[in-house]
BANU-175622 format. One record per residue (C-alpha): x, y, z. Coordinates in Angstrom, 1 decimal. Each point is the difference from the previous one (the first is absolute). Example, Ala and Ser with C-alpha at 12.3 -4.5 7.8 and 13.67 -1.06 7.14 Angstrom:
2
> 12.3; -4.5; 7.8
> 1.4; 3.4; -0.7
END
This chain:
629
> 27.6; 104.1; 105.9
> -1.2; -1.8; 2.8
> 1.4; 0.8; 3.4
> 0.1; -3.7; 0.8
> 3.1; 0.4; 2.0
> -1.9; 1.7; 2.7
> -2.8; -2.4; 0.6
> 0.1; -2.2; 2.9
> -1.5; -3.1; -1.9
> 2.2; 0.4; -3.1
> -3.1; 0.1; -2.5
> -1.0; 2.8; -2.2
> -2.7; 2.1; 1.4
> -2.7; 1.1; -2.5
> -0.3; 3.4; 1.7
> 3.7; 0.7; 0.0
> 1.4; 3.1; -1.6
> 1.4; -0.3; -3.4
> 2.4; 2.7; 0.4
> 3.3; -0.9; 1.7
> 0.8; 2.0; 3.0
> 3.1; 2.0; 0.5
> 2.9; -1.9; 1.6
> -1.3; -3.4; -0.8
> 2.1; -2.6; -1.7
> -0.7; -0.8; -3.4
> 1.4; -3.5; -1.1
> 0.1; 0.7; -3.8
> -0.2; 3.8; -0.8
> -0.1; -0.6; -3.6
> -3.3; -2.3; 0.0
> -3.1; 2.0; -0.6
> -2.0; -2.5; 2.3
> 0.9; -2.7; 2.5
> -0.7; -3.7; -1.0
> 1.6; -3.1; 1.5
> 0.0; -1.4; -3.5
> 1.1; 2.7; -2.6
> -2.3; -1.7; -2.6
> -3.2; 0.1; 2.2
> -2.5; 3.1; -0.1
> -0.8; -0.2; 3.8
> 1.8; -1.0; 3.1
> -0.8; -3.7; 0.8
> 2.2; -1.5; 2.9
> 0.7; -3.5; -0.2
> -0.2; -0.9; 3.6
> -3.1; -0.2; 2.4
> -0.2; 2.3; 3.1
> 1.1; -1.7; 3.1
> -2.6; -0.9; 2.6
> -0.7; 2.9; 2.4
> 2.0; -0.3; 3.1
> 0.3; 3.0; 2.3
> 3.4; -1.5; 1.4
> 1.6; -0.3; -3.3
> 1.6; 2.8; -2.0
> -2.1; 0.7; -3.3
> 1.5; -1.0; -3.3
> 1.2; 2.5; -2.6
> -0.1; -0.5; -3.7
> 3.0; -1.2; -1.9
> 1.6; 2.7; -2.0
> 0.3; 0.0; -3.7
> 3.2; -0.8; -1.9
> 1.7; 2.6; -2.1
> -1.8; 1.4; -2.8
> 0.2; -1.8; -3.3
> 1.4; -3.3; 1.9
> -2.0; -3.3; 0.2
> -2.3; -0.2; 3.0
> 1.5; -1.8; 2.9
> -1.9; -3.3; 0.9
> -2.4; 0.1; 3.2
> 1.9; -0.2; 3.3
> -1.5; -2.4; 2.6
> 0.5; 2.7; 2.8
> -0.3; 3.7; 0.3
> 2.0; 2.4; 1.7
> -0.8; 3.0; 2.3
> 1.7; 3.4; 0.1
> 0.1; 1.4; 3.5
> -0.8; 3.7; 0.6
> 3.5; 0.8; 0.4
> 1.3; -1.7; -3.2
> -3.0; 1.7; -2.0
> 1.1; 3.3; 1.3
> 3.7; -0.6; -0.8
> -0.9; -1.0; -3.4
> -2.4; 2.9; -0.5
> 2.6; 2.5; 1.1
> 2.7; -1.7; -2.3
> -2.7; 0.4; -3.1
> -0.2; 3.7; 0.7
> 3.7; 0.6; 0.1
> 1.3; -2.6; -2.4
> 0.3; -0.1; -3.9
> -2.5; -2.4; -1.9
> 2.9; -2.2; -0.5
> 0.7; -0.6; 3.8
> -3.7; -0.5; 0.5
> -0.2; -2.6; -2.6
> 2.9; -1.7; 1.5
> -1.6; 0.0; 3.4
> -3.2; -1.4; -1.5
> 1.7; -2.9; -1.7
> 1.8; -0.8; 3.3
> -3.4; 0.1; 1.8
> -1.4; -2.7; -2.4
> 2.9; -2.3; 0.6
> -0.1; 0.1; 3.9
> -0.1; -3.7; 1.2
> -3.3; -0.7; 1.9
> -1.0; -2.3; 2.6
> -3.4; -2.0; 0.2
> -1.5; 1.9; 2.8
> 2.5; 2.6; 1.3
> 0.2; 3.3; -1.7
> 3.1; 0.5; -2.0
> 2.6; 2.8; 0.4
> 0.9; 2.4; -2.8
> 3.9; 0.5; -0.5
> 1.2; 3.5; 0.5
> 0.1; 2.1; -3.0
> 3.9; 0.1; -0.3
> 0.0; -3.7; 0.1
> -3.0; -0.5; -2.3
> 1.7; 2.1; -2.6
> 3.1; -2.1; -0.3
> -1.5; -3.6; 0.9
> -0.5; -2.1; -3.0
> -3.7; -1.0; -0.7
> -1.0; -3.6; 0.6
> -1.4; -1.7; -2.8
> -3.9; -0.6; 0.0
> 0.0; -3.7; -0.3
> 2.2; -0.5; 2.9
> -2.3; 2.3; 2.1
> -3.1; -2.4; -0.9
> 1.5; -3.2; 1.2
> -0.2; 1.1; 3.5
> 1.6; 2.1; 2.8
> 3.7; 0.1; -0.5
> 2.6; 0.5; 2.7
> 1.1; 3.4; 1.2
> 1.5; 2.0; -2.6
> 3.8; 0.6; 0.0
> 1.4; 3.2; 1.0
> 1.0; 2.2; -2.9
> 3.7; 0.4; -0.9
> 1.9; 2.8; 1.4
> 1.1; 1.4; -3.2
> -2.4; 1.3; -2.8
> -0.2; -3.2; -1.8
> 3.4; 0.4; -1.7
> 2.1; -3.3; -0.2
> 3.3; 0.4; 2.0
> 2.8; 1.0; -2.3
> 2.8; -2.5; -0.7
> 3.3; 0.3; 1.7
> 2.3; 2.0; -2.3
> 3.5; -0.9; -0.6
> 1.3; 3.1; 1.5
> -1.1; -1.0; 3.4
> 2.6; -1.7; 2.3
> 0.4; -3.7; -0.6
> 0.4; -2.4; 2.8
> 2.9; -2.4; 0.1
> -2.1; -2.8; -1.7
> -1.0; 2.3; -2.9
> 3.5; 1.2; -0.4
> 1.3; -3.6; -0.3
> -2.6; -0.9; -2.4
> 0.9; 2.8; -2.2
> 3.6; -0.9; 0.0
> -0.7; -3.6; -0.6
> -2.2; 1.2; -3.1
> 2.8; 2.2; -1.2
> 2.7; -2.9; 0.3
> -2.3; -2.2; -2.1
> -0.5; 2.6; -2.6
> 3.8; 0.7; -0.1
> 0.6; -3.8; -0.5
> -2.5; -0.3; -2.9
> 1.6; 2.9; -1.7
> 3.4; -1.6; 0.3
> -1.2; -3.3; -1.3
> -1.7; 1.8; -3.1
> 3.3; 1.8; -0.9
> 2.9; 0.1; 2.4
> 2.0; 2.6; -2.0
> 0.7; 3.2; 1.7
> -1.3; 3.2; -1.2
> 2.5; 3.0; -0.5
> -0.7; 3.6; -1.2
> 2.9; 1.4; -2.0
> 0.3; 3.6; -0.6
> 2.4; 1.4; -2.9
> 1.6; 3.3; 1.1
> 2.7; 2.1; -1.2
> 0.8; 3.1; -2.1
> -2.1; 1.1; -2.9
> 0.9; -1.8; -3.2
> 2.0; -2.7; 1.9
> -2.1; -2.9; -1.8
> -2.6; -0.9; 2.6
> -3.0; -0.4; -2.1
> 2.1; -1.7; -2.8
> 1.2; -2.6; 2.5
> -3.3; -0.6; 1.5
> -1.5; -0.6; -3.6
> 3.1; -2.4; -0.9
> -1.0; -2.1; 3.3
> -3.5; -0.2; -1.2
> 0.9; -1.0; -3.5
> 2.5; -2.7; 1.5
> -2.7; -1.5; 2.2
> -2.7; -0.1; -2.6
> -1.9; 2.9; 1.2
> 0.1; 1.6; -3.5
> -0.4; -1.9; -3.2
> 2.3; 0.5; -3.2
> -2.8; 1.8; -1.9
> -0.3; 2.7; 2.6
> 3.8; 0.5; 0.2
> 0.0; 0.4; -3.9
> -2.9; 2.7; 0.3
> 1.8; 1.9; 2.6
> 3.2; 0.0; -2.2
> -1.7; 1.3; -2.8
> -1.6; 2.8; 2.3
> 3.4; 0.9; 1.3
> 1.5; 0.1; -3.4
> -2.7; 2.3; -1.4
> 0.9; 2.5; 2.9
> 3.6; -0.4; -0.6
> 0.5; -1.6; 3.3
> 1.2; -3.5; -0.9
> 1.3; -0.9; 3.3
> -3.1; 0.9; 2.0
> -2.2; -3.0; -1.3
> 0.7; -2.1; 3.1
> -0.9; 2.9; 2.5
> -3.3; 0.3; -1.9
> -1.0; -3.4; 1.6
> 0.0; 1.9; 3.4
> -0.9; 3.4; -1.1
> -3.5; -0.4; -1.3
> -0.9; 3.8; 0.1
> 0.4; 1.9; -3.0
> 1.4; 3.0; 1.8
> 2.8; -2.4; 1.2
> 0.7; -1.5; -3.3
> 0.2; 3.6; -1.6
> 2.3; 1.3; 2.5
> 2.0; -3.1; 0.7
> -0.6; 0.6; 3.8
> -1.9; -2.1; 2.6
> -2.7; 2.0; 1.8
> -2.2; -2.4; 1.7
> 1.3; -3.2; 1.8
> -0.2; -2.9; -2.4
> -1.3; -3.4; 1.3
> 0.7; -3.4; -1.4
> 0.3; -3.6; 1.2
> 2.2; -3.0; -0.8
> 1.3; -3.1; 1.8
> 2.8; -2.4; 0.1
> 0.0; -3.6; 1.3
> 0.9; 1.3; 3.8
> -1.8; 3.2; 0.2
> -2.8; 2.4; -1.3
> 0.8; 3.7; -0.7
> -1.7; 3.2; -0.7
> 1.8; 2.4; -1.7
> -0.3; 3.8; 0.9
> 1.5; 2.4; -2.6
> 0.6; 3.2; 1.8
> 0.5; 3.4; -1.9
> 3.6; 1.3; 0.3
> -0.7; 3.7; -0.9
> 0.3; 2.3; 3.0
> -3.4; 1.5; -0.7
> -1.7; -3.4; 0.8
> 1.7; -0.9; 3.1
> -3.3; -0.2; 1.9
> -1.0; -2.7; -2.4
> 3.4; -1.9; 0.4
> -0.8; 0.3; 3.8
> -3.3; -1.6; -0.5
> 1.4; -2.9; -2.0
> 3.0; -0.5; 2.6
> -2.3; -0.3; 2.9
> -1.5; -3.0; -1.5
> 3.4; -1.8; -0.5
> 2.0; -2.6; 1.8
> 3.1; -0.1; -2.3
> 1.3; 2.8; -2.1
> 1.9; 0.0; -3.2
> 2.1; 3.1; -0.3
> 0.6; 0.3; -3.9
> 3.3; 1.9; -0.7
> 1.0; 1.2; -3.5
> 3.6; -0.9; -0.7
> 0.1; 2.4; -3.0
> 2.7; 2.7; 0.3
> -1.4; 3.0; 1.9
> -3.5; -1.6; 0.8
> 1.2; -1.6; 3.1
> 1.9; 3.2; 1.2
> -3.2; 2.0; -0.8
> -2.3; -2.0; 2.1
> 2.4; -0.5; 3.0
> 1.0; 3.7; 0.4
> -1.7; 2.3; 2.4
> -3.6; 0.4; -0.8
> 0.1; -3.3; -2.4
> -2.9; -2.3; 0.4
> 2.3; -3.1; 0.7
> 0.9; 1.4; 3.5
> -3.6; 1.0; 0.8
> -1.4; -3.4; -1.2
> 2.5; -1.9; 1.9
> -0.8; 1.9; 3.3
> -3.8; -0.1; -0.6
> 0.0; -3.9; -0.7
> 1.7; -0.6; 3.3
> -2.2; 2.2; 1.9
> -3.2; -1.6; -1.5
> 1.1; -3.4; 1.1
> 1.9; -1.4; -2.9
> 2.2; -2.2; 2.0
> 1.9; -1.7; -3.0
> 1.4; 2.0; -2.9
> 1.4; -1.5; -3.2
> 2.0; 2.7; -2.0
> -0.3; -0.9; -3.7
> 2.7; 1.7; -1.9
> -1.6; 0.3; -3.4
> 0.9; 1.0; -3.4
> 3.3; -2.0; 0.1
> -0.3; -0.5; -3.7
> -0.1; 3.8; -0.7
> 2.6; 1.2; -2.6
> 1.4; 2.6; 2.3
> 1.7; -2.6; 2.2
> 0.0; -3.3; -1.9
> 3.3; -1.4; -0.7
> 1.4; -1.4; -3.0
> -1.8; -3.2; -1.5
> -3.2; 1.2; 1.9
> 1.2; -0.9; 3.5
> -1.4; 1.5; 3.1
> 2.3; 2.4; 1.9
> 1.2; -1.4; 3.4
> 1.6; 3.3; 0.9
> -3.2; 2.0; -0.4
> -2.0; -2.6; 1.9
> 2.6; 0.3; 3.0
> 0.0; 3.6; -0.2
> -3.8; 0.2; 0.5
> 0.1; -2.6; 2.8
> 2.7; 1.9; 1.8
> -2.0; 3.3; -0.2
> -3.3; -1.3; 1.2
> 1.0; -2.3; 2.9
> 1.0; 2.6; 2.6
> -3.2; 1.9; -0.9
> -2.2; -2.8; 0.4
> 1.6; -1.0; 3.2
> -0.8; 3.7; 1.3
> -3.8; -0.8; -1.0
> 0.0; -2.8; 2.6
> 0.7; -3.0; -2.5
> 2.5; -2.5; 1.2
> 2.4; -0.6; -3.2
> 0.6; -3.6; 0.9
> -3.7; -1.0; 0.9
> -2.5; 2.3; -1.7
> 1.8; 1.1; -3.2
> 0.5; -2.2; -3.2
> 1.9; 1.5; -3.1
> -0.4; -1.4; -3.3
> 0.8; 0.9; -3.7
> -2.8; -0.3; -2.7
> -1.6; 1.5; -3.0
> -3.8; 0.5; -0.1
> -0.3; 0.6; -3.5
> 1.6; -3.2; -1.2
> -1.1; -2.2; 3.2
> 3.6; -0.8; 0.8
> 0.5; -1.4; 3.8
> -3.7; 0.3; 0.6
> -1.1; -3.6; -0.1
> 2.9; -1.8; -1.7
> 3.6; 0.8; 0.7
> 1.7; 2.6; -2.3
> 2.0; -1.7; -2.6
> 3.7; -0.5; 0.9
> 1.2; 1.5; -3.4
> -1.8; 3.2; 1.2
> 1.0; 0.0; 3.7
> 2.6; -2.5; 0.9
> 0.7; 1.8; 3.4
> -3.4; -0.5; 1.7
> -0.4; -3.0; 2.1
> -3.2; 0.8; 2.0
> -3.6; -0.7; -0.6
> -2.8; 1.4; -2.2
> -2.7; 2.3; 1.1
> -2.5; -2.7; 0.3
> 2.3; -2.3; 2.0
> 0.8; 2.8; 2.4
> -3.7; 0.6; 0.5
> -0.9; -3.4; 0.6
> 3.0; -0.4; 2.6
> -1.4; 2.8; 2.2
> -0.8; -1.4; 3.4
> -3.9; -0.2; 0.7
> -1.3; 3.0; 1.9
> -1.5; -0.4; 3.4
> -3.7; 0.5; -0.2
> -2.4; -0.9; 2.9
> -3.3; -1.5; -1.3
> -1.6; 0.4; 3.4
> 0.5; 3.9; 0.1
> -2.9; 2.1; -0.4
> -0.9; 0.9; -3.6
> 1.4; 3.2; -1.4
> -0.2; 1.4; -3.6
> 0.8; 3.5; -1.0
> -2.4; 1.2; -2.8
> 2.0; 1.2; -3.2
> -2.8; 0.6; -2.4
> -3.7; -0.8; -0.2
> -2.8; -0.3; -2.8
> -3.3; -1.2; -0.5
> -0.9; -3.1; -1.7
> -3.1; -2.0; 1.3
> 0.9; 1.5; 3.4
> 3.0; 1.9; 1.4
> 3.4; -1.5; -0.9
> 3.0; 1.1; 2.1
> 3.7; -0.6; -1.0
> 3.0; -0.4; 2.2
> 2.5; -2.2; 1.6
> -1.0; -2.4; 3.0
> 2.5; 1.0; 2.6
> -1.0; -2.5; 2.7
> -2.3; -2.7; 0.7
> -2.3; -2.1; -2.3
> -3.2; 1.2; -1.7
> -2.5; -2.2; -1.5
> -3.5; 0.2; -1.6
> -2.7; 0.8; 2.4
> 2.4; 1.8; 2.5
> -1.5; 3.0; 1.9
> 2.4; 2.8; 0.1
> 0.3; 3.9; 0.8
> 0.9; 2.6; -2.3
> 2.1; 2.4; 2.1
> 0.2; 2.7; 1.1
> -3.9; 0.4; -0.7
> -0.7; -3.4; 1.6
> -2.3; -1.0; -2.6
> -1.1; -3.6; 0.4
> 0.4; -2.1; -3.3
> -0.2; -3.6; -1.2
> 2.5; -1.4; -2.5
> -2.0; -1.5; -2.7
> 2.9; -1.0; -2.3
> 3.9; -0.3; 0.2
> 2.0; 0.4; -3.3
> 3.8; -0.9; 0.0
> 1.9; 0.6; -3.2
> -3.4; 0.6; -1.7
> -1.2; -3.4; 1.0
> -2.8; -0.3; 2.6
> 1.1; -2.2; 2.9
> -1.7; -1.1; 3.3
> 2.8; 1.7; 2.3
> 3.1; 1.5; -0.1
> 3.1; 0.5; 2.3
> 2.1; 3.0; 1.0
> 2.3; 1.4; -2.7
> -2.3; -0.4; -3.0
> -1.2; 3.0; -2.2
> -3.8; -0.5; 0.2
> -3.3; 1.3; -1.4
> -2.8; -0.3; 2.4
> -3.5; 0.4; -0.9
> -2.1; 1.5; 3.1
> -3.6; 0.2; 0.9
> -1.5; 2.6; 2.3
> 2.1; 3.0; -1.3
> -0.1; 2.4; -2.8
> 2.7; 1.0; -2.1
> 0.1; 3.4; 1.3
> 0.4; -1.2; 3.6
> 3.4; -1.5; -0.9
> 3.3; 1.9; -0.8
> 3.6; -0.6; -0.5
> 1.8; -0.3; 3.2
> -2.9; -1.6; 1.9
> 0.6; -3.5; 1.6
> -2.0; -3.1; 0.0
> 0.3; -1.8; 3.2
> -1.3; -2.6; 2.4
> -3.0; 0.9; 2.0
> 1.5; -1.9; 3.0
> 3.0; 2.2; 0.1
> -0.4; 3.3; -2.0
> 2.9; 1.9; -1.3
> 0.6; 3.1; 2.3
> -1.2; 3.2; -1.4
> 2.1; 3.2; 1.4
> 0.2; 3.7; -0.7
> 3.6; 0.1; 1.6
> 2.8; -2.4; 0.7
> 3.7; 0.0; 1.1
> 2.7; -1.1; -2.3
> 3.6; -0.5; -0.5
> 1.2; 2.2; -3.0
> 3.3; 0.0; -2.0
> 0.3; 3.3; -1.6
> 1.5; -0.2; -3.3
> 0.6; 3.1; -2.2
> -2.2; 3.0; 0.9
> -0.8; 2.9; -2.4
> 2.5; 2.7; -0.4
> -2.5; 2.6; 0.9
> -1.4; -2.1; 2.9
> 3.1; -1.4; 1.5
> -1.2; -0.1; 3.5
> -2.3; -2.9; 1.3
> -2.1; 1.1; 3.0
> -3.6; -0.2; 1.4
> -2.4; 1.8; -2.4
> 1.7; -1.7; -3.1
> -2.5; -1.2; -2.5
> 0.5; -2.7; -2.6
> -1.7; -2.9; -1.9
> -0.2; -3.2; 1.6
> 0.1; -3.3; -1.9
> -1.0; -3.1; 2.1
> -1.0; -3.1; -1.8
> -2.3; 1.0; -2.9
> -1.1; 3.2; 2.1
> 1.1; 3.7; -1.0
> -1.0; 2.6; 2.5
> 1.3; 3.4; 1.1
> 1.7; 0.2; 3.4
> 1.5; 2.2; 2.6
> 2.9; -0.6; 2.6
> -1.7; 1.0; 3.0
> 3.0; -0.7; 2.4
> 3.5; -1.0; 0.1
> 0.5; -2.6; 2.9
> 3.7; -0.8; -0.1
> 2.8; -0.1; -2.4
> 2.1; -3.3; -0.1
> 3.7; 0.0; -0.6
> 0.6; -2.7; -3.0
> 3.3; -1.1; 1.7
> -0.4; -0.1; 3.6
> -4.1; -0.2; 0.1
> 0.2; 2.7; 2.5
> -3.5; 1.9; 0.3
> -0.1; 3.7; 0.6
> -2.8; 2.5; -0.3
> 0.1; 2.3; -3.0
> -2.2; 2.7; -1.5
> 1.3; -0.3; -3.4
> 2.1; -2.2; -2.2
> 1.8; 0.0; -3.4
> 0.5; -2.5; -2.8
> 1.5; -3.3; 1.1
> -1.4; 0.1; 3.5
> -2.2; -2.8; 1.7
> -2.8; 1.1; 2.1
> -3.2; -1.1; 1.7
> -2.8; 2.2; -0.9
> -3.8; 0.2; 0.2
> -1.9; 0.3; -3.3
> -3.6; 1.1; -0.2
> -2.4; -0.2; -2.9
> -3.3; 1.7; -0.4
> -2.3; -3.1; -0.4
> 0.4; -3.5; 1.5
> 2.3; -2.3; -2.0
> 0.7; -3.9; 0.4
> 3.5; -0.7; 1.1
> 1.5; -2.7; 2.1
> 3.1; 0.0; 2.2
> 3.0; -1.2; -1.9
> 0.6; -3.0; 2.3
> -3.5; -1.2; -0.5
> -0.6; 0.1; -3.9
> 3.1; 1.6; -1.6
> -1.5; 0.6; -3.3
> -2.6; 2.5; 1.9
> 2.5; 1.5; 2.1
> 2.8; 1.5; -2.3
> -0.4; 3.2; -1.9
> 1.8; 2.9; -1.9
> -0.5; 3.6; 0.2
> 0.4; 2.1; -3.2
> 0.0; 3.7; -0.5
> -0.1; 1.8; -3.5
> 0.7; -3.3; -1.9
> 2.9; -0.9; 2.1
> 0.2; -2.8; 2.8
> 1.3; 1.7; 3.1
> -0.5; -2.7; 2.8
> -0.7; -3.7; 0.4
> -1.5; -1.3; 3.1
> -1.9; -2.7; 1.9
> -2.9; 0.2; 2.5
> 1.1; -0.9; 3.3
> -2.9; 0.9; 2.3
> -3.8; 0.7; -0.4
> -2.1; 1.9; 2.6
> -1.8; -2.1; 2.3
> -3.1; 2.2; -0.1
> -0.7; -0.5; -3.5
> -0.3; -3.6; -0.6
> -1.8; -1.7; -3.2
> -3.6; 1.2; -0.3
> 0.0; 2.6; 2.5
END
């Protein structure tokens, strides 16, 4: 290779050594010989040597472009490297990799030149990051001075995320957009949506009543009913055929017991409803809690048959536990449906319903429900019915069967419930109940607050995984947006199925849900276990809050509250029936809200060895563990 870089006149000397000297900068290390035109056999410069002038700096030959690229057109002027610049590049060549040398060489070829003045070569660090100027632009004439390189490494500035604090204008714009969406949803369908959970003791008739409702509202055709009748008759369970509509699991049909929470939809002229059929057996109370946590209204189904009401209502019966749990989990309205009024054990002559049996059940339940926190005049509605025959569900019971009932039907009482207050401008919250994979990750749950729409960017907490909502499904129908209180299925982009679990919360990026490892709570102690009759610091139980189930420990009893005087006193331990403020800790961060902010995410139950021992609400979160920390 000719050492043309070191010659003053810039021409190739015939007597120059063909060996490259150590430390010299080689413009294209992969080329076997140097040629300005890669297709030429010898070096032939396309410019004439300038006239000899002792006062002018000698010109240098233009460097070749990268190997394998088209030759650059001839430049009208040359550039000269000063001794200092040459030594700098030589030193860089000796210590840098081939890639850095090639970058520096390409930068040298693109240095802007003046007609007479020698050009200045950019420093190596700038040359490596500066974009190359196109050859045609260089041939047009001397351009203006090159702009300074960007401070960053060429990456575009990241867009502002939604979790950054909004200014007042952005906040106002967001609220205006939410109001517009809420108005559009109201115009499309102004009927309120309610989630109804059917609760009660095992075999009270919950699934049968739910199936009858679907049949009466057209959710099930006659042919399907006939199929279920034949199937139930073959199993010697003729009265179970209506329950088969809700109990789709073969195990549930064989045992006659609901295991999982059944889900179905129906609508009236005034409202839309989602039925949640909760299991009544004590072994499946955790599943019942998962169903009741999604509900707005509860239907407590009571079996009027002799002996059944007493069994469910006695100590340890599921009628008691279900009513307590429903109130704790946010079921504000309770309809007590006295079912099986047509049972032969209580029916009177002529097939008439027994008013005495009905009054007996009402008198026995009212004081207990009042102790659970329900107001008998405002929050509780009693009515008689027959789920198997469909009497007093959609149509009033015939007078020849029940002449003494002057109240409404189940449908009319549901339609008459006052609309629940839901703030459409609140930050979005949805507790995840289940998930599966279907063209992406699908999560199921109830929207507790705010509005969600297709394209929204959210967080999956507590892991703070950013996701985008690619589809919104309400009642198995895809919609553009949905309000709070709806049971939804959301298709998410940006998260794998393994990164989501039950109990996680989908939330707004602007105001994420708090994630904590401990919190202060007000607890109502119910019935402690016989062998663990003392409730104190160190007590361990299972925490049920929204759709989350987590082991927890009572780390501190702060004060005990007298239920009558509301006086607060310090206590080291308490017994059944006490009201205390305590601190609860969990091993991993969980998503909770203060009760006065989002009640659905701030109320919970404590269970131990299959029994509910306490109910409570979150009253304070630690300031040092805010969302996302």
